[in-house]
All heavy atoms as an XYZ file, in Angstrom:
950
protein
N      -7.818     72.072     38.631
C      -8.893     72.221     37.624
C      -8.238     72.501     36.286
O      -7.385     73.352     36.178
C      -9.803     73.362     38.070
C     -10.824     73.700     37.012
S     -12.057     74.865     37.547
C     -12.890     73.852     38.760
N      -8.673     71.803     35.268
C      -8.177     71.995     33.924
C      -9.235     72.644     33.095
O     -10.233     72.006     32.737
C      -7.733     70.672     33.300
O      -6.824     70.036     34.180
C      -7.091     70.850     31.965
N      -9.034     73.924     32.770
C     -10.026     74.672     32.002
C      -9.363     75.118     30.693
O      -8.282     75.650     30.678
C     -10.510     75.915     32.813
C     -11.461     76.757     31.990
C     -11.152     75.466     34.116
N     -10.054     74.872     29.602
C      -9.608     75.286     28.287
C     -10.392     76.544     27.874
O     -11.614     76.569     28.034
C      -9.831     74.217     27.226
C      -9.107     72.907     27.429
C      -9.549     71.897     26.338
C      -7.626     73.094     27.398
N      -9.736     77.539     27.348
C     -10.410     78.751     26.850
C      -9.978     78.967     25.404
O      -8.834     79.253     25.110
C      -9.997     79.933     27.712
C     -10.714     81.211     27.295
N     -10.263     82.450     27.628
C     -11.846     81.419     26.571
C     -11.065     83.383     27.152
N     -12.044     82.783     26.495
N     -10.934     78.806     24.522
C     -10.728     79.019     23.115
C     -11.411     80.304     22.680
O     -12.538     80.583     23.141
C     -11.275     77.869     22.284
C     -10.624     76.546     22.521
C      -9.360     76.283     22.974
C     -11.222     75.280     22.306
N      -9.161     74.947     23.074
C     -10.261     74.285     22.689
C     -12.476     74.833     21.866
C     -10.537     72.949     22.601
C     -12.740     73.492     21.819
C     -11.787     72.552     22.148
N     -10.786     81.041     21.758
C     -11.356     82.305     21.265
C     -11.203     82.362     19.776
O     -10.144     82.039     19.234
C     -10.619     83.491     21.934
C     -10.733     83.532     23.404
C      -9.808     84.505     24.037
N     -10.115     85.857     23.621
C      -9.273     86.894     23.795
N      -8.122     86.743     24.362
N      -9.653     88.093     23.382
N     -12.258     82.836     19.068
C     -12.201     83.069     17.658
C     -13.417     83.900     17.230
O     -14.541     83.647     17.694
C     -12.210     81.719     16.899
N     -13.174     84.874     16.407
C     -14.227     85.687     15.776
C     -15.264     86.215     16.749
O     -16.473     86.168     16.531
C     -14.957     84.885     14.684
N     -14.788     86.717     17.883
C     -15.682     87.306     18.893
C     -16.382     86.303     19.781
O     -17.330     86.673     20.479
N     -15.979     85.066     19.738
C     -16.612     84.003     20.538
C     -15.599     83.400     21.479
O     -14.458     83.209     21.145
C     -17.177     82.878     19.589
C     -17.676     81.690     20.361
C     -18.232     83.437     18.676
N     -16.085     83.068     22.705
C     -15.260     82.327     23.689
C     -15.985     81.014     23.958
O     -17.208     81.015     24.127
C     -15.108     83.078     24.975
O     -14.054     83.991     24.924
N     -15.209     79.915     24.072
C     -15.706     78.652     24.536
C     -14.798     78.218     25.688
O     -13.585     78.185     25.504
C     -15.706     77.567     23.439
C     -16.112     76.228     23.978
C     -16.626     77.962     22.311
N     -15.397     77.962     26.844
C     -14.610     77.570     28.000
C     -15.103     76.183     28.427
O     -16.282     76.007     28.726
C     -14.767     78.557     29.197
C     -13.938     78.093     30.370
C     -14.378     79.962     28.753
N     -14.196     75.193     28.384
C     -14.539     73.806     28.734
C     -13.777     73.424     30.021
O     -12.568     73.690     30.137
C     -14.074     72.849     27.630
C     -14.782     72.981     26.274
C     -14.112     72.111     25.258
C     -16.229     72.569     26.423
N     -14.499     72.794     30.930
C     -13.888     72.252     32.146
C     -13.706     70.769     31.937
O     -14.670     70.027     31.746
C     -14.823     72.506     33.334
C     -14.291     71.940     34.648
O     -13.159     71.412     34.663
O     -15.048     72.014     35.641
N     -12.472     70.339     31.938
C     -12.212     68.887     31.768
C     -11.499     68.325     32.983
O     -10.654     67.476     32.902
C     -11.430     68.618     30.476
C     -10.130     69.337     30.344
C      -9.492     69.066     29.002
N      -8.192     69.645     28.971
C      -7.076     68.978     29.054
N      -7.091     67.667     29.159
N      -5.893     69.552     29.006
N     -11.916     68.803     34.137
C     -11.333     68.332     35.420
C     -11.889     67.015     35.846
O     -13.087     66.764     35.727
C     -11.656     69.393     36.538
O     -11.176     70.649     36.105
C     -11.020     69.015     37.829
N     -11.053     66.159     36.346
C     -11.494     64.898     36.936
C     -11.877     63.869     35.938
O     -11.706     64.000     34.733
N     -12.498     62.764     36.427
C     -12.809     61.631     35.584
C     -14.121     61.756     34.802
O     -14.388     60.937     33.931
C     -12.910     60.454     36.589
C     -13.427     61.139     37.842
C     -12.757     62.509     37.839
N     -14.957     62.779     35.119
C     -16.223     62.907     34.434
C     -16.045     63.564     33.056
O     -15.011     64.181     32.772
C     -17.206     63.742     35.278
C     -17.518     63.129     36.649
C     -18.503     64.077     37.417
C     -18.168     61.735     36.501
N     -17.080     63.490     32.276
C     -17.054     64.112     30.938
C     -16.933     65.645     31.058
O     -17.356     66.228     32.027
C     -18.338     63.721     30.153
C     -18.521     62.235     29.888
C     -19.882     62.009     29.232
C     -17.402     61.704     29.036
N     -16.355     66.266     30.029
C     -16.188     67.715     30.078
C     -17.524     68.421     30.136
O     -18.561     67.921     29.705
C     -15.499     68.046     28.736
C     -15.032     66.796     28.180
C     -15.807     65.682     28.780
N     -17.503     69.647     30.688
C     -18.724     70.455     30.703
C     -18.392     71.845     30.156
O     -17.259     72.319     30.268
C     -19.339     70.527     32.094
C     -18.458     71.072     33.156
C     -19.064     70.865     34.532
N     -18.275     71.578     35.486
C     -18.709     72.562     36.289
N     -19.976     72.938     36.214
N     -17.911     73.157     37.117
N     -19.372     72.472     29.565
C     -19.237     73.793     29.018
C     -19.510     74.812     30.125
O     -20.599     74.832     30.643
C     -20.187     74.017     27.804
C     -20.063     75.417     27.281
C     -19.935     72.993     26.721
N     -18.514     75.634     30.420
C     -18.687     76.678     31.400
C     -19.169     77.965     30.776
O     -19.907     78.735     31.388
C     -17.359     76.939     32.140
C     -16.775     75.788     32.905
C     -15.513     76.233     33.622
C     -17.748     75.229     33.900
N     -18.772     78.192     29.530
C     -19.200     79.398     28.800
C     -19.080     79.152     27.333
O     -18.132     78.581     26.822
C     -18.315     80.620     29.181
C     -18.653     81.843     28.392
N     -19.701     82.676     28.690
C     -18.071     82.391     27.278
C     -19.746     83.670     27.847
N     -18.801     83.510     26.967
N     -20.133     79.590     26.584
C     -20.120     79.532     25.131
C     -20.894     80.772     24.707
O     -22.118     80.800     24.819
C     -20.753     78.260     24.649
C     -20.892     78.123     23.159
C     -20.278     78.862     22.199
C     -21.674     77.136     22.488
N     -20.678     78.438     20.972
C     -21.512     77.352     21.121
C     -22.503     76.116     22.915
C     -22.158     76.597     20.161
C     -23.164     75.366     21.952
C     -22.961     75.590     20.600
N     -20.192     81.761     24.252
C     -20.860     83.011     23.885
C     -19.869     84.090     23.545
O     -18.808     83.835     22.983
N     -20.199     85.319     23.919
C     -19.365     86.476     23.604
C     -17.960     86.300     24.174
O     -17.766     85.670     25.240
C     -20.002     87.739     24.202
N     -16.984     86.840     23.473
C     -15.570     86.734     23.845
C     -15.357     87.292     25.231
O     -15.761     88.405     25.512
C     -14.707     87.457     22.832
C     -13.240     87.145     22.952
O     -12.803     86.698     24.047
O     -12.509     87.338     21.961
N     -14.726     86.503     26.098
C     -14.454     86.944     27.474
C     -13.165     87.726     27.571
O     -12.804     88.169     28.662
C     -14.406     85.733     28.393
C     -15.705     84.935     28.516
C     -15.449     83.675     29.346
C     -16.804     85.765     29.147
N     -12.404     87.819     26.472
C     -11.121     88.529     26.514
C     -10.117     87.746     27.333
O     -10.184     86.521     27.414
N      -9.219     88.461     27.966
C      -8.172     87.824     28.760
C      -8.546     87.747     30.253
O      -7.663     87.621     31.084
C      -6.853     88.575     28.558
C      -6.312     88.447     27.156
O      -6.488     87.362     26.556
O      -5.746     89.412     26.643
N      -9.816     87.798     30.522
C     -10.265     87.786     31.936
C      -9.798     86.479     32.598
O      -9.691     85.441     31.953
C     -11.772     87.873     31.998
N      -9.514     86.551     33.884
C      -9.114     85.346     34.623
C     -10.197     84.316     34.656
O     -11.350     84.667     34.962
N      -9.883     83.083     34.398
C     -10.877     82.047     34.335
C     -10.814     81.098     35.559
O     -11.589     80.138     35.621
C     -10.724     81.222     33.063
C     -10.821     82.020     31.750
C     -10.516     81.145     30.591
C     -12.196     82.611     31.653
N      -9.928     81.398     36.453
C      -9.739     80.480     37.602
C     -11.036     80.294     38.412
O     -11.290     79.160     38.901
C      -8.642     81.017     38.492
N     -11.852     81.284     38.536
C     -13.055     81.189     39.353
C     -14.325     81.027     38.552
O     -15.399     80.986     39.113
C     -13.165     82.436     40.238
C     -12.064     82.534     41.237
O     -11.607     81.476     41.744
O     -11.597     83.658     41.521
N     -14.194     80.878     37.240
C     -15.394     80.723     36.401
C     -16.195     79.480     36.747
O     -17.436     79.577     36.800
C     -15.020     80.736     34.910
C     -16.198     80.714     33.941
C     -17.058     81.945     34.100
C     -15.713     80.592     32.519
N     -15.566     78.391     36.985
C     -16.281     77.151     37.304
C     -17.115     77.343     38.577
O     -18.243     76.862     38.682
C     -15.315     75.968     37.463
N     -16.539     78.010     39.538
C     -17.267     78.245     40.787
C     -18.424     79.250     40.547
O     -19.518     79.057     41.068
C     -16.321     78.827     41.859
C     -16.929     79.167     43.204
C     -17.526     77.891     43.836
C     -15.881     79.725     44.134
N     -18.188     80.268     39.758
C     -19.197     81.271     39.488
C     -20.396     80.719     38.722
O     -21.539     81.187     38.947
C     -18.586     82.450     38.682
N     -20.230     79.725     37.882
C     -21.346     79.188     37.104
C     -22.052     78.029     37.820
O     -23.042     77.507     37.322
C     -20.919     78.728     35.697
C     -20.372     79.889     34.880
C     -19.947     77.579     35.753
N     -21.565     77.638     38.996
C     -22.190     76.603     39.755
C     -23.462     77.176     40.440
O     -23.376     78.191     41.147
C     -21.250     76.053     40.893
O     -20.077     75.571     40.247
C     -21.940     74.953     41.679
N     -24.594     76.551     40.240
C     -25.856     77.091     40.848
C     -25.737     77.071     42.381
O     -25.098     76.220     42.963
C     -26.892     76.050     40.413
C     -26.326     75.335     39.249
C     -24.869     75.360     39.444
N     -26.387     78.063     42.942
C     -26.398     78.221     44.411
C     -27.175     77.096     45.042
O     -28.191     76.633     44.515
C     -26.999     79.556     44.783
C     -27.043     79.802     46.279
C     -27.661     81.150     46.595
O     -28.014     81.909     45.713
N     -27.750     81.503     47.879
N     -26.701     76.620     46.191
C     -27.421     75.579     46.936
C     -28.652     76.221     47.567
O     -28.528     77.219     48.308
C     -26.520     74.984     48.003
C     -26.992     73.745     48.636
C     -26.926     72.555     47.674
O     -26.126     72.526     46.791
N     -27.815     71.610     47.828
N     -29.811     75.680     47.300
C     -31.061     76.246     47.860
C     -31.797     75.126     48.594
O     -31.570     73.936     48.378
C     -31.964     76.836     46.750
C     -31.308     78.046     46.134
C     -32.311     75.807     45.726
N     -32.736     75.511     49.459
C     -33.498     74.516     50.184
C     -34.460     73.792     49.240
O     -34.781     74.269     48.173
C     -34.293     75.120     51.318
O     -34.644     76.442     51.099
N     -34.856     72.612     49.676
C     -35.750     71.742     48.900
C     -35.167     71.328     47.547
O     -35.866     71.258     46.538
C     -37.135     72.396     48.720
C     -37.841     72.610     49.994
O     -37.766     71.776     50.910
N     -38.513     73.732     50.137
N     -33.866     71.130     47.520
C     -33.150     70.748     46.339
C     -32.282     69.533     46.688
O     -32.136     69.179     47.830
C     -32.310     71.908     45.830
C     -31.992     71.808     44.350
O     -32.294     70.786     43.705
N     -31.402     72.829     43.787
N     -31.664     68.947     45.684
C     -30.705     67.840     45.971
C     -29.560     68.352     46.803
O     -29.249     69.546     46.807
C     -30.217     67.182     44.664
C     -31.351     66.493     43.955
C     -29.558     68.211     43.777
N     -28.908     67.445     47.569
C     -27.847     67.849     48.450
C     -26.618     68.417     47.744
O     -25.973     69.311     48.195
C     -27.413     66.695     49.297
C     -28.488     66.269     50.293
O     -29.347     67.121     50.584
O     -28.474     65.129     50.742
N     -26.280     67.855     46.605
C     -25.105     68.295     45.859
C     -25.567     68.848     44.508
O     -26.559     68.402     43.914
C     -24.145     67.121     45.590
C     -23.479     66.661     46.858
O     -23.200     67.491     47.744
O     -23.267     65.411     47.006
N     -24.814     69.819     44.012
C     -25.089     70.356     42.700
C     -24.673     69.328     41.666
O     -23.594     68.729     41.728
C     -24.282     71.691     42.500
C     -24.458     72.204     41.079
C     -24.762     72.727     43.513
N     -25.531     69.094     40.709
C     -25.300     68.087     39.692
C     -24.476     68.718     38.552
O     -24.896     69.700     37.954
C     -26.603     67.528     39.110
C     -26.377     66.548     37.978
C     -27.450     66.880     40.231
N     -23.298     68.124     38.277
C     -22.496     68.655     37.156
C     -23.113     68.206     35.859
O     -23.247     66.988     35.588
C     -21.120     68.036     37.361
C     -21.386     66.768     38.133
C     -22.643     67.028     38.941
N     -23.443     69.134     35.004
C     -24.047     68.802     33.698
C     -22.969     68.827     32.638
O     -22.449     69.884     32.303
C     -25.221     69.737     33.361
C     -25.814     69.328     32.012
C     -26.279     69.753     34.446
N     -22.664     67.681     32.147
C     -21.582     67.569     31.154
C     -22.156     67.738     29.746
O     -23.378     67.965     29.573
C     -20.882     66.212     31.274
O     -21.757     65.187     30.757
N     -21.305     67.609     28.753
C     -21.767     67.713     27.354
C     -22.704     66.528     26.995
O     -23.395     66.610     26.013
C     -20.574     67.795     26.379
C     -19.775     69.055     26.574
C     -19.697     66.552     26.522
N     -22.694     65.522     27.793
C     -23.589     64.380     27.643
C     -24.201     64.078     29.006
O     -23.625     63.349     29.826
C     -22.822     63.113     27.123
C     -23.640     61.921     26.839
C     -24.232     62.023     25.455
C     -22.799     60.682     26.932
N     -25.338     64.665     29.347
C     -25.931     64.497     30.692
C     -26.179     63.016     31.018
O     -26.680     62.283     30.163
C     -27.262     65.290     30.612
C     -27.094     66.215     29.487
C     -26.151     65.539     28.498
N     -25.835     62.637     32.254
C     -25.971     61.255     32.682
C     -26.731     61.191     34.006
O     -26.446     61.935     34.948
C     -24.603     60.607     32.881
C     -23.786     60.537     31.617
C     -22.440     59.899     31.907
O     -21.550     60.601     32.438
O     -22.267     58.705     31.622
N     -27.711     60.271     34.094
C     -28.439     60.093     35.316
C     -27.564     59.535     36.438
O     -27.851     59.725     37.611
C     -29.651     59.179     35.036
C     -30.657     59.845     34.126
C     -31.790     58.901     33.745
O     -31.661     57.712     33.695
N     -32.950     59.508     33.467
N     -26.475     58.898     36.092
C     -25.602     58.252     37.115
C     -24.941     59.331     37.991
O     -24.464     58.972     39.098
C     -24.532     57.413     36.447
O     -23.707     58.204     35.608
N     -24.858     60.570     37.568
C     -24.286     61.649     38.403
C     -25.361     62.501     39.064
O     -25.064     63.484     39.686
C     -23.294     62.542     37.628
C     -22.081     61.749     37.170
C     -23.963     63.225     36.459
N     -26.645     62.119     38.859
C     -27.732     62.838     39.541
C     -28.605     63.656     38.584
O     -29.550     64.295     39.040
N     -28.317     63.688     37.302
C     -29.123     64.421     36.344
C     -30.517     63.775     36.264
O     -30.615     62.557     36.030
C     -28.466     64.397     34.982
C     -29.238     65.053     33.881
C     -29.861     64.438     32.826
C     -29.503     66.449     33.720
N     -30.474     65.341     32.035
C     -30.270     66.596     32.550
C     -29.148     67.582     34.432
C     -30.705     67.833     32.054
C     -29.628     68.790     33.980
C     -30.358     68.903     32.814
N     -31.605     64.537     36.517
C     -32.934     63.979     36.481
C     -33.679     64.258     35.190
O     -34.834     63.832     35.009
C     -33.777     64.419     37.707
C     -33.871     65.959     37.751
C     -33.203     63.860     38.986
C     -34.813     66.443     38.859
N     -33.049     65.023     34.286
C     -33.665     65.283     32.974
C     -33.435     64.138     32.034
O     -32.969     63.062     32.391
N     -33.714     64.390     30.776
C     -33.498     63.369     29.749
C     -32.006     63.160     29.568
O     -31.252     64.137     29.385
C     -34.112     63.821     28.395
O     -35.484     64.065     28.606
C     -33.891     62.773     27.338
N     -31.507     61.907     29.650
C     -30.088     61.680     29.505
C     -29.626     61.847     28.096
O     -30.427     61.814     27.133
C     -29.948     60.211     29.945
C     -31.269     59.613     29.733
C     -32.277     60.731     29.928
N     -28.309     62.062     27.904
C     -27.738     62.258     26.602
C     -27.737     60.979     25.746
O     -27.720     61.054     24.534
N     -27.736     59.837     26.401
C     -27.794     58.531     25.721
C     -28.876     57.696     26.411
O     -28.895     57.627     27.626
C     -26.432     57.809     25.822
C     -26.551     56.382     25.267
C     -25.368     58.538     25.031
N     -29.754     57.103     25.625
C     -30.776     56.247     26.193
C     -30.672     54.869     25.630
O     -30.242     54.687     24.501
C     -32.196     56.795     25.995
O     -32.436     56.920     24.617
C     -32.374     58.150     26.680
N     -31.150     53.899     26.401
C     -31.158     52.506     25.940
C     -31.053     51.615     27.159
O     -30.917     52.076     28.299
N     -31.151     50.309     26.942
C     -31.003     49.349     28.056
C     -30.785     47.973     27.493
O     -30.923     47.742     26.286
C     -32.235     49.360     28.975
C     -33.493     48.967     28.302
N     -33.884     47.652     28.200
C     -34.443     49.703     27.680
C     -35.053     47.580     27.526
N     -35.403     48.801     27.204
N     -30.416     47.077     28.352
C     -30.211     45.685     27.983
C     -31.208     44.852     28.846
O     -30.894     44.607     30.000
C     -28.794     45.206     28.217
C     -27.810     45.881     27.289
C     -26.475     45.171     27.372
N     -25.573     45.768     26.403
C     -24.611     46.663     26.722
N     -24.427     47.041     27.943
N     -23.866     47.158     25.742
N     -32.347     44.549     28.287
C     -33.398     43.789     28.982
C     -33.731     44.434     30.328
O     -33.852     43.738     31.344
C     -32.976     42.317     29.133
N     -33.828     45.741     30.370
C     -34.181     46.478     31.552
C     -33.001     46.824     32.468
O     -33.154     47.518     33.441
N     -31.804     46.336     32.145
C     -30.636     46.642     32.929
C     -29.697     47.541     32.116
O     -29.872     47.745     30.941
C     -29.904     45.339     33.282
N     -28.676     48.067     32.814
C     -27.649     48.936     32.192
C     -28.304     50.101     31.457
O     -27.942     50.413     30.316
C     -26.733     48.107     31.275
N     -29.270     50.762     32.092
C     -30.011     51.862     31.440
C     -29.389     53.207     31.697
O     -29.747     54.183     31.060
C     -31.445     51.852     31.913
C     -31.616     52.128     33.398
C     -31.727     53.437     33.835
C     -31.594     51.103     34.293
C     -31.836     53.712     35.187
C     -31.724     51.362     35.648
C     -31.826     52.626     36.092
N     -28.494     53.335     32.628
C     -27.916     54.650     32.994
C     -26.406     54.596     32.798
O     -25.719     53.846     33.517
C     -28.256     55.019     34.427
O     -27.686     56.299     34.759
N     -25.868     55.327     31.850
C     -24.449     55.292     31.578
C     -23.684     55.981     32.718
O     -24.208     56.851     33.429
C     -24.081     56.014     30.251
O     -24.527     57.369     30.329
C     -24.742     55.303     29.080
N     -22.421     55.598     32.856
C     -21.497     56.213     33.836
C     -20.155     56.260     33.188
O     -19.226     55.479     33.535
C     -21.501     55.426     35.135
N     -19.982     57.174     32.248
C     -18.713     57.256     31.490
C     -17.626     57.905     32.356
O     -17.901     58.831     33.115
C     -18.912     58.126     30.221
C     -19.645     57.415     29.140
C     -20.957     57.755     28.877
C     -19.058     56.440     28.404
C     -21.666     57.130     27.861
C     -19.736     55.783     27.388
C     -21.036     56.124     27.106
N     -16.445     57.369     32.258
C     -15.254     57.990     32.846
C     -14.246     58.234     31.726
O     -14.102     57.417     30.792
C     -14.627     57.145     33.956
O     -14.325     55.815     33.420
C     -15.551     56.991     35.134
N     -13.567     59.334     31.836
C     -12.608     59.763     30.800
C     -11.372     58.850     30.901
O     -10.787     58.695     31.961
C     -12.213     61.223     30.931
C     -11.105     61.590     29.975
C     -13.421     62.113     30.664
N     -10.983     58.274     29.794
C      -9.738     57.471     29.738
C      -8.578     58.256     29.176
O      -7.457     58.076     29.585
C      -9.974     56.224     28.860
C     -10.908     55.206     29.473
C     -10.996     53.955     28.629
O     -10.876     54.020     27.375
O     -11.167     52.871     29.248
N      -8.888     59.139     28.220
C      -7.810     59.877     27.577
C      -8.339     61.176     26.980
O      -9.467     61.240     26.490
C      -7.179     59.039     26.466
C      -5.992     59.662     25.790
C      -5.365     58.778     24.723
N      -6.358     58.469     23.718
C      -6.574     57.245     23.229
N      -5.864     56.230     23.658
N      -7.469     57.043     22.286
N      -7.540     62.230     27.010
C      -7.849     63.448     26.296
C      -6.656     63.831     25.470
O      -5.501     63.636     25.854
C      -8.173     64.616     27.266
O      -7.056     64.869     28.105
C      -9.384     64.343     28.120
N      -6.937     64.343     24.286
C      -5.901     64.800     23.392
C      -6.219     66.227     22.955
O      -7.333     66.489     22.439
C      -5.785     63.926     22.141
C      -5.456     62.460     22.449
C      -5.559     61.599     21.192
O      -5.270     62.110     20.118
O      -5.959     60.458     21.366
N      -5.337     67.138     23.213
C      -5.521     68.545     22.829
C      -4.473     68.891     21.800
O      -3.268     68.596     22.028
C      -5.386     69.419     24.075
C      -5.643     70.885     23.774
C      -5.479     71.736     25.044
O      -5.280     71.204     26.119
O      -5.509     72.950     24.864
N      -4.896     69.475     20.695
C      -3.933     69.854     19.662
C      -3.104     71.014     20.228
O      -3.673     71.988     20.743
C      -4.627     70.271     18.383
C      -5.155     69.077     17.649
C      -5.668     69.463     16.242
O      -5.551     70.636     15.856
O      -6.187     68.575     15.555
N      -1.765     70.965     20.106
C      -0.932     72.008     20.635
C      -1.180     73.368     19.950
O      -1.082     74.396     20.581
C       0.491     71.527     20.400
C       0.367     70.404     19.402
C      -1.021     69.909     19.467
N      -1.518     73.333     18.708
C      -1.841     74.582     17.996
C      -3.296     74.387     17.518
O      -3.616     73.456     16.876
C      -0.911     74.801     16.777
C       0.527     74.927     17.248
C      -1.352     76.009     16.008
C       1.541     75.023     16.169
N      -4.092     75.374     17.821
C      -5.485     75.300     17.411
C      -6.430     75.132     18.578
O      -6.044     75.211     19.723
N      -7.665     74.903     18.228
C      -8.711     74.790     19.234
C      -9.489     73.521     19.013
O     -10.603     73.513     18.543
C      -9.612     76.035     19.118
C      -8.878     77.317     19.404
C      -9.687     78.531     18.984
N      -9.908     78.617     17.563
C      -9.167     79.287     16.686
N      -8.107     79.949     17.115
N      -9.417     79.311     15.429
N      -8.818     72.405     19.389
C      -9.455     71.080     19.183
C      -9.156     70.176     20.358
O      -8.031     70.175     20.834
C      -8.918     70.463     17.891
C      -9.643     69.192     17.467
C      -9.340     68.824     16.034
N     -10.136     67.717     15.588
C      -9.850     66.441     15.817
N      -8.758     66.141     16.445
N     -10.646     65.498     15.391
N     -10.174     69.473     20.782
C     -10.034     68.520     21.929
C     -10.737     67.219     21.558
O     -11.850     67.242     21.035
C     -10.623     69.129     23.186
C     -10.698     68.213     24.420
C      -9.278     67.977     24.967
C     -11.568     68.855     25.502
N     -10.051     66.115     21.827
C     -10.648     64.765     21.610
C     -10.671     64.071     22.966
O      -9.643     64.028     23.655
C      -9.845     63.974     20.577
C     -10.431     62.549     20.443
C      -9.796     64.680     19.234
N     -11.824     63.569     23.353
C     -11.996     62.903     24.645
C     -12.444     61.485     24.379
O     -13.432     61.277     23.665
C     -13.035     63.643     25.532
C     -13.246     62.883     26.828
C     -12.588     65.060     25.793
N     -11.739     60.522     24.967
C     -12.188     59.153     24.893
C     -12.630     58.703     26.275
O     -11.908     58.898     27.272
C     -10.992     58.239     24.465
O     -10.466     58.714     23.211
C     -11.433     56.768     24.285
N     -13.854     58.157     26.375
C     -14.408     57.756     27.643
C     -14.982     56.359     27.524
O     -15.248     55.860     26.412
C     -15.490     58.727     28.067
N     -15.190     55.709     28.676
C     -15.694     54.336     28.707
C     -16.623     54.130     29.878
O     -16.389     54.650     30.970
C     -14.507     53.380     28.776
C     -14.916     51.906     28.769
C     -13.834     51.071     28.133
N     -14.153     49.634     28.226
C     -15.086     49.035     27.556
N     -15.794     49.682     26.686
N     -15.313     47.739     27.723
N     -17.660     53.341     29.635
C     -18.499     52.799     30.708
C     -18.313     51.294     30.677
O     -18.920     50.577     29.842
C     -19.947     53.207     30.474
C     -20.904     52.651     31.536
O     -20.519     51.738     32.283
O     -22.032     53.173     31.615
N     -17.452     50.778     31.573
C     -17.116     49.339     31.529
C     -18.313     48.492     31.879
O     -18.490     47.436     31.294
C     -15.968     49.097     32.540
N     -19.164     48.916     32.805
C     -20.321     48.096     33.210
C     -21.321     47.942     32.072
O     -21.850     46.865     31.898
C     -21.016     48.738     34.415
N     -21.538     48.993     31.308
C     -22.467     48.910     30.186
C     -21.809     48.438     28.897
O     -22.486     48.151     27.902
C     -23.092     50.272     29.951
N     -20.458     48.362     28.906
C     -19.780     47.919     27.707
C     -19.818     48.915     26.580
O     -19.900     48.561     25.414
N     -19.742     50.225     26.930
C     -19.820     51.276     25.930
C     -18.545     52.123     25.935
O     -17.937     52.345     26.962
C     -21.019     52.196     26.241
C     -22.380     51.572     26.169
C     -23.415     52.573     26.653
C     -22.724     51.175     24.744
N     -18.191     52.561     24.753
C     -17.088     53.532     24.570
C     -17.678     54.790     23.949
O     -18.652     54.726     23.204
C     -16.009     52.971     23.664
O     -15.370     51.893     24.326
N     -17.023     55.896     24.213
C     -17.498     57.200     23.705
C     -16.322     57.997     23.218
O     -15.283     58.074     23.874
C     -18.185     57.956     24.856
C     -18.721     59.332     24.590
C     -19.897     59.284     23.592
C     -19.183     60.008     25.876
N     -16.507     58.612     22.036
C     -15.466     59.493     21.476
C     -16.118     60.826     21.249
O     -17.088     60.943     20.491
C     -14.924     58.931     20.158
C     -13.865     59.794     19.471
C     -12.609     59.832     20.295
C     -13.589     59.286     18.080
N     -15.615     61.863     21.938
C     -16.128     63.249     21.794
C     -15.021     64.070     21.132
O     -13.876     64.047     21.525
C     -16.456     63.848     23.149
C     -17.533     63.173     23.956
C     -17.546     63.754     25.371
C     -18.891     63.368     23.303
N     -15.417     64.815     20.087
C     -14.468     65.732     19.432
C     -15.082     67.140     19.435
O     -16.199     67.318     19.046
C     -14.238     65.278     17.981
C     -13.592     63.909     17.883
C     -13.361     63.492     16.445
O     -12.798     64.284     15.682
O     -13.737     62.363     16.074
N     -14.284     68.068     19.913
C     -14.683     69.477     19.970
C     -13.680     70.307     19.140
O     -12.482     70.083     19.246
C     -14.623     70.046     21.387
C     -15.451     69.244     22.347
C     -14.884     68.198     23.052
C     -16.770     69.559     22.600
C     -15.610     67.454     23.960
C     -17.516     68.846     23.528
C     -16.923     67.782     24.204
N     -14.193     71.287     18.431
C     -13.314     72.184     17.662
C     -13.976     73.532     17.527
O     -15.197     73.615     17.190
C     -13.032     71.614     16.291
C     -12.122     72.471     15.465
C     -11.817     71.887     14.099
O     -12.443     70.880     13.701
O     -10.990     72.483     13.399
N     -13.260     74.582     17.769
C     -13.749     75.937     17.533
C     -13.087     76.394     16.241
O     -11.858     76.512     16.145
C     -13.397     76.913     18.683
C     -13.912     78.323     18.547
C     -15.446     78.351     18.555
C     -13.349     79.192     19.631
N     -13.909     76.691     15.204
C     -13.361     77.099     13.916
C     -12.935     78.553     13.939
O     -13.291     79.282     14.846
C     -14.407     76.898     12.791
O     -15.486     77.810     13.005
C     -14.930     75.465     12.748
N     -12.236     78.985     12.916
C     -11.764     80.370     12.802
C     -12.921     81.347     12.745
O     -12.798     82.486     13.180
C     -10.912     80.525     11.527
C      -9.543     79.874     11.622
C      -8.655     80.534     12.639
O      -8.740     81.737     12.851
O      -7.852     79.804     13.281
N     -14.105     80.873     12.276
C     -15.263     81.750     12.161
C     -16.083     81.802     13.459
O     -17.101     82.477     13.519
C     -16.163     81.301     11.050
O     -16.646     79.995     11.280
N     -15.629     81.079     14.526
C     -16.333     81.124     15.791
C     -17.396     80.061     15.965
O     -18.138     80.077     16.934
N     -17.480     79.129     15.035
C     -18.449     78.039     15.114
C     -17.845     76.897     15.880
O     -16.693     76.508     15.661
C     -18.811     77.592     13.699
C     -19.771     76.386     13.574
C     -21.135     76.781     14.025
C     -19.774     75.908     12.150
N     -18.593     76.286     16.802
C     -18.106     75.091     17.519
C     -18.750     73.878     16.884
O     -19.944     73.876     16.578
C     -18.323     75.154     19.018
C     -17.578     74.023     19.674
C     -19.787     75.139     19.377
C     -17.250     74.246     21.132
N     -17.925     72.898     16.635
C     -18.444     71.652     16.063
C     -17.831     70.490     16.815
O     -16.828     70.592     17.457
C     -18.203     71.569     14.581
C     -16.736     71.604     14.185
C     -16.598     71.447     12.693
N     -15.212     71.656     12.334
C     -14.791     71.829     11.142
N     -15.608     71.792     10.153
N     -13.524     71.987     10.865
């Protein structure tokens, strides 16, 4: 599991960029300090309950119906009724060695779409 923990001005941002799916935010709020983050992804996973889907749906920074998200997707559109649900896979990630910046390049080959996500935590604790 690849987890990034950025801290600035009393704010922590924890991003999970494990696997081929888009990154997901595990925590964005008060500074977590130097607490161990190894189990944070497990701790924020909703409990499996009856009368629910079989697997917990990972909600990324861009929710996609292709992974089981039943809410409004992060990107909508279609091509004559087809290719309506994106399925982005990460092709490349670039993390600045100094600072709090991540660039993710993803692609949905079937839909013919590319995606560029840029994350940065500023010195004032603002994420953009």
